[in-house]
SEFIBA-605194 format. One record per atom (N, C-alpha, C, CB): residue number from 1; residue in three letters; atom name; x, y, z. Coordinates in steps of 0.02 Angstrom, whole numbers, plus 50000, padded with zeros to 5 digits. Atoms other than C-alpha are relative to their C-alpha. Glycine has a CB too. Example, Ala and Ser with C-alpha at 12.3 -4.5 7.8 and 13.67 -1.06 7.14 Angstrom:
ATOM 1 ALA N 50045 49941 50000
ATOM 1 ALA CA 50615 49775 50390
ATOM 1 ALA C 50045 50060 50000
ATOM 1 ALA CB 49950 50001 50062
ATOM 2 SER N 49958 49941 49997
ATOM 2 SER CA 50684 49947 50357
ATOM 2 SER C 49961 50055 50037
ATOM 2 SER CB 50020 50023 49929
//
This chain:
ATOM 1 MET N 49990 50010 49929
ATOM 1 MET CA 48644 59206 46611
ATOM 1 MET C 50066 49962 50008
ATOM 1 MET CB 49940 49962 50032
ATOM 2 ASP N 49937 50035 49989
ATOM 2 ASP CA 48816 59159 46672
ATOM 2 ASP C 49993 49950 50057
ATOM 2 ASP CB 50057 50050 50015
ATOM 3 ARG N 50003 50054 49950
ATOM 3 ARG CA 48857 59016 46792
ATOM 3 ARG C 49983 50028 50070
ATOM 3 ARG CB 50066 49962 50003
ATOM 4 ALA N 50013 49972 49933
ATOM 4 ALA CA 48858 59127 46947
ATOM 4 ALA C 49927 50021 50008
ATOM 4 ALA CB 50046 50061 50014
ATOM 5 GLN N 50071 49981 49998
ATOM 5 GLN CA 48686 59198 46907
ATOM 5 GLN C 49956 49938 50004
ATOM 5 GLN CB 49982 50043 49938
ATOM 6 PHE N 50038 50062 50000
ATOM 6 PHE CA 48619 59025 46871
ATOM 6 PHE C 50002 49967 50069
ATOM 6 PHE CB 50027 49951 49946
ATOM 7 ASP N 49992 50031 49934
ATOM 7 ASP CA 48688 58957 47035
ATOM 7 ASP C 49962 50039 50053
ATOM 7 ASP CB 50074 49995 50019
ATOM 8 ARG N 50037 49959 49952
ATOM 8 ARG CA 48615 59104 47133
ATOM 8 ARG C 49925 49989 49993
ATOM 8 ARG CB 50017 50075 49990
ATOM 9 PHE N 50071 50012 50012
ATOM 9 PHE CA 48446 59076 47052
ATOM 9 PHE C 49979 49932 50029
ATOM 9 PHE CB 49985 50003 49925
ATOM 10 ARG N 50015 50067 49974
ATOM 10 ARG CA 48450 58891 47096
ATOM 10 ARG C 49999 50001 50076
ATOM 10 ARG CB 50052 49949 49974
ATOM 11 VAL N 49998 49996 49927
ATOM 11 VAL CA 48499 58930 47276
ATOM 11 VAL C 49939 50037 50027
ATOM 11 VAL CB 50065 50036 50023
ATOM 12 ARG N 50059 49963 49976
ATOM 12 ARG CA 48358 59056 47292
ATOM 12 ARG C 49936 49959 49995
ATOM 12 ARG CB 49992 50064 49960
ATOM 13 VAL N 50057 50045 50005
ATOM 13 VAL CA 48231 58930 47230
ATOM 13 VAL C 50001 49950 50058
ATOM 13 VAL CB 49999 49963 49932
ATOM 14 ASP N 49993 50047 49944
ATOM 14 ASP CA 48297 58806 47359
ATOM 14 ASP C 49982 50033 50067
ATOM 14 ASP CB 50071 49971 50003
ATOM 15 GLU N 50015 49963 49938
ATOM 15 GLU CA 48288 58937 47497
ATOM 15 GLU C 49925 50013 50005
ATOM 15 GLU CB 50039 50066 50002
ATOM 16 ALA N 50072 49987 49999
ATOM 16 ALA CA 48109 58983 47449
ATOM 16 ALA C 49962 49936 50018
ATOM 16 ALA CB 49976 50026 49931
ATOM 17 ALA N 50032 50064 49985
ATOM 17 ALA CA 48061 58799 47456
ATOM 17 ALA C 50008 49983 50075
ATOM 17 ALA CB 50029 49943 49956
ATOM 18 ARG N 49989 50013 49928
ATOM 18 ARG CA 48139 58781 47630
ATOM 18 ARG C 49954 50044 50043
ATOM 18 ARG CB 50074 50012 50019
ATOM 19 HIS N 50044 49955 49963
ATOM 19 HIS CA 48044 58934 47692
ATOM 19 HIS C 49927 49976 49996
ATOM 19 HIS CB 50006 50073 49973
ATOM 20 ALA N 50069 50024 50008
ATOM 20 ALA CA 47882 58866 47621
ATOM 20 ALA C 49988 49937 50040
ATOM 20 ALA CB 49985 49988 49925
ATOM 21 CYS N 50007 50061 49960
ATOM 21 CYS CA 47912 58697 47703
ATOM 21 CYS C 49993 50016 50074
ATOM 21 CYS CB 50061 49953 49989
ATOM 22 HIS N 50005 49980 49930
ATOM 22 HIS CA 47940 58780 47872
ATOM 22 HIS C 49931 50030 50014
ATOM 22 HIS CB 50056 50051 50019
ATOM 23 ALA N 50066 49970 49992
ATOM 23 ALA CA 47780 58881 47847
ATOM 23 ALA C 49946 49946 50001
ATOM 23 ALA CB 49985 50051 49944
ATOM 24 LEU N 50049 50054 50002
ATOM 24 LEU CA 47683 58724 47802
ATOM 24 LEU C 49998 49962 50066
ATOM 24 LEU CB 50014 49953 49942
ATOM 25 LEU N 49998 50034 49936
ATOM 25 LEU CA 47741 58638 47960
ATOM 25 LEU C 49967 50042 50055
ATOM 25 LEU CB 50072 49983 50020
ATOM 26 ALA N 50029 49956 49950
ATOM 26 ALA CA 47691 58789 48064
ATOM 26 ALA C 49924 50006 49991
ATOM 26 ALA CB 50031 50070 49996
ATOM 27 LEU N 50071 49994 50015
ATOM 27 LEU CA 47520 58791 47980
ATOM 27 LEU C 49962 49933 50005
ATOM 27 LEU CB 49990 50029 49931
ATOM 28 ASP N 50029 50067 50000
ATOM 28 ASP CA 47486 58606 48010
ATOM 28 ASP C 49930 49997 50030
ATOM 28 ASP CB 50044 49953 50037
ATOM 29 ALA N 50066 50000 49968
ATOM 29 ALA CA 47338 58641 48124
ATOM 29 ALA C 49945 50026 49954
ATOM 29 ALA CB 50001 50042 50065
ATOM 30 LEU N 50050 49973 50047
ATOM 30 LEU CA 47253 58734 47982
ATOM 30 LEU C 49977 49948 49950
ATOM 30 LEU CB 50029 50060 49964
ATOM 31 ARG N 50016 50052 50050
ATOM 31 ARG CA 47251 58578 47874
ATOM 31 ARG C 49931 49971 50013
ATOM 31 ARG CB 50053 49944 50001
ATOM 32 THR N 50065 50030 49983
ATOM 32 THR CA 47100 58510 47967
ATOM 32 THR C 49954 50050 50035
ATOM 32 THR CB 50010 49939 50044
ATOM 33 SER N 50041 49948 49968
ATOM 33 SER CA 47026 58676 48025
ATOM 33 SER C 49928 49998 49975
ATOM 33 SER CB 50031 50069 49988
ATOM 34 ASP N 50070 49992 50021
ATOM 34 ASP CA 46839 58705 48021
ATOM 34 ASP C 49991 50060 49954
ATOM 34 ASP CB 49955 50006 50062
ATOM 35 ASP N 50004 49939 50040
ATOM 35 ASP CA 46874 58872 47937
ATOM 35 ASP C 50027 49986 49929
ATOM 35 ASP CB 50042 50058 50034
ATOM 36 PRO N 49978 50014 50068
ATOM 36 PRO CA 46881 58852 47748
ATOM 36 PRO C 50057 50046 49976
ATOM 36 PRO CB 49941 50007 49952
ATOM 37 ASP N 49945 49955 50018
ATOM 37 ASP CA 46996 59004 47732
ATOM 37 ASP C 50067 49974 50028
ATOM 37 ASP CB 49987 50071 50026
ATOM 38 GLU N 49939 50028 49971
ATOM 38 GLU CA 47122 58923 47849
ATOM 38 GLU C 50023 49938 49962
ATOM 38 GLU CB 49989 49984 50075
ATOM 39 ARG N 49982 50059 50040
ATOM 39 ARG CA 47115 58759 47753
ATOM 39 ARG C 50028 50021 49932
ATOM 39 ARG CB 49939 49954 49991
ATOM 40 ALA N 49976 49975 50064
ATOM 40 ALA CA 47138 58857 47592
ATOM 40 ALA C 50071 50028 50006
ATOM 40 ALA CB 49953 50055 49972
ATOM 41 ALA N 49932 49974 49990
ATOM 41 ALA CA 47291 58945 47664
ATOM 41 ALA C 50051 49944 50003
ATOM 41 ALA CB 50003 50042 50065
ATOM 42 TYR N 49956 50058 49997
ATOM 42 TYR CA 47368 58778 47707
ATOM 42 TYR C 50010 49970 49931
ATOM 42 TYR CB 49972 49947 50048
ATOM 43 SER N 49997 50029 50068
ATOM 43 SER CA 47327 58712 47534
ATOM 43 SER C 50042 50043 49953
ATOM 43 SER CB 49929 49992 49972
ATOM 44 ASP N 49961 49956 50043
ATOM 44 ASP CA 47402 58865 47450
ATOM 44 ASP C 50075 49993 50013
ATOM 44 ASP CB 49979 50073 50012
ATOM 45 VAL N 49928 50009 49985
ATOM 45 VAL CA 47569 58843 47541
ATOM 45 VAL C 50022 49931 49974
ATOM 45 VAL CB 50013 50006 50077
ATOM 46 HIS N 49984 50066 50026
ATOM 46 HIS CA 47565 58658 47496
ATOM 46 HIS C 50011 50004 49924
ATOM 46 HIS CB 49944 49949 50017
ATOM 47 ASP N 49994 49992 50073
ATOM 47 ASP CA 47537 58705 47312
ATOM 47 ASP C 50063 50040 49982
ATOM 47 ASP CB 49938 50035 49972
ATOM 48 LEU N 49939 49961 50012
ATOM 48 LEU CA 47678 58833 47323
ATOM 48 LEU C 50061 49955 50001
ATOM 48 LEU CB 50007 50055 50052
ATOM 49 ILE N 49944 50047 49996
ATOM 49 ILE CA 47798 58695 47376
ATOM 49 ILE C 50003 49957 49937
ATOM 49 ILE CB 49994 49956 50062
ATOM 50 ALA N 50002 50039 50062
ATOM 50 ALA CA 47742 58590 47227
ATOM 50 ALA C 50024 50041 49941
ATOM 50 ALA CB 49930 49973 49987
ATOM 51 ASP N 49978 49956 50055
ATOM 51 ASP CA 47767 58738 47110
ATOM 51 ASP C 50076 50011 50002
ATOM 51 ASP CB 49963 50068 50004
ATOM 52 LEU N 49927 49991 49993
ATOM 52 LEU CA 47942 58770 47178
ATOM 52 LEU C 50037 49937 49982
ATOM 52 LEU CB 50017 50023 50071
ATOM 53 SER N 49969 50063 50018
ATOM 53 SER CA 47982 58587 47160
ATOM 53 SER C 50002 49991 49924
ATOM 53 SER CB 49963 49941 50032
ATOM 54 SER N 50001 50004 50073
ATOM 54 SER CA 47929 58591 46978
ATOM 54 SER C 50050 50047 49968
ATOM 54 SER CB 49929 50015 49974
ATOM 55 LEU N 49951 49953 50025
ATOM 55 LEU CA 48034 58745 46949
ATOM 55 LEU C 50070 49973 50009
ATOM 55 LEU CB 49993 50068 50036
ATOM 56 ARG N 49933 50027 49987
ATOM 56 ARG CA 48185 58660 47027
ATOM 56 ARG C 50016 49944 49951
ATOM 56 ARG CB 50005 49974 50072
ATOM 57 VAL N 49990 50054 50049
ATOM 57 VAL CA 48162 58508 46914
ATOM 57 VAL C 50016 50030 49932
ATOM 57 VAL CB 49937 49954 49996
ATOM 58 GLU N 49986 49967 50064
ATOM 58 GLU CA 48155 58623 46763
ATOM 58 GLU C 50070 50030 49999
ATOM 58 GLU CB 49947 50055 49987
ATOM 59 LEU N 49931 49972 49996
ATOM 59 LEU CA 48314 58710 46821
ATOM 59 LEU C 50052 49946 49990
ATOM 59 LEU CB 50011 50035 50067
ATOM 60 ASP N 49953 50055 50007
ATOM 60 ASP CA 48400 58543 46833
ATOM 60 ASP C 50004 49974 49928
ATOM 60 ASP CB 49982 49943 50046
ATOM 61 ARG N 50000 50021 50070
ATOM 61 ARG CA 48352 58508 46652
ATOM 61 ARG C 50035 50049 49954
ATOM 61 ARG CB 49929 49988 49977
ATOM 62 TRP N 49967 49950 50041
ATOM 62 TRP CA 48427 58670 46587
ATOM 62 TRP C 50072 49982 49990
ATOM 62 TRP CB 49993 50070 50031
ATOM 63 PRO N 49929 50012 50009
ATOM 63 PRO CA 48597 58655 46510
ATOM 63 PRO C 50040 50046 50046
ATOM 63 PRO CB 50021 50012 49925
ATOM 64 GLU N 49956 49959 49956
ATOM 64 GLU CA 48734 58715 46626
ATOM 64 GLU C 50030 50057 49960
ATOM 64 GLU CB 50056 49956 50032
ATOM 65 PRO N 49968 49944 50035
ATOM 65 PRO CA 48795 58888 46578
ATOM 65 PRO C 50076 49989 49995
ATOM 65 PRO CB 49985 50066 50035
ATOM 66 VAL N 49928 50005 50011
ATOM 66 VAL CA 48971 58895 46510
ATOM 66 VAL C 50031 50068 50012
ATOM 66 VAL CB 50017 49973 49929
ATOM 67 ASP N 49964 49937 49988
ATOM 67 ASP CA 49087 59028 46579
ATOM 67 ASP C 50047 50013 49943
ATOM 67 ASP CB 50039 49997 50067
ATOM 68 ASP N 49954 49981 50054
ATOM 68 ASP CA 49183 59123 46448
ATOM 68 ASP C 50069 50013 50026
ATOM 68 ASP CB 49975 50062 49963
//
């Protein structure tokens, strides 16, 4: 993977996290819903954000690609 590919991948992870954060805010009412499926949907988006955060941390630990 060259530097441009690496940078695009990192940007896409960041964009996915932003989209998930916006979705979580929009789903806030589901957090305390009486419907277990709605609470599960909120929880799943919350977990997705955590997964994307972990992926981003791992990306930051990778050595930077060197352009030839």
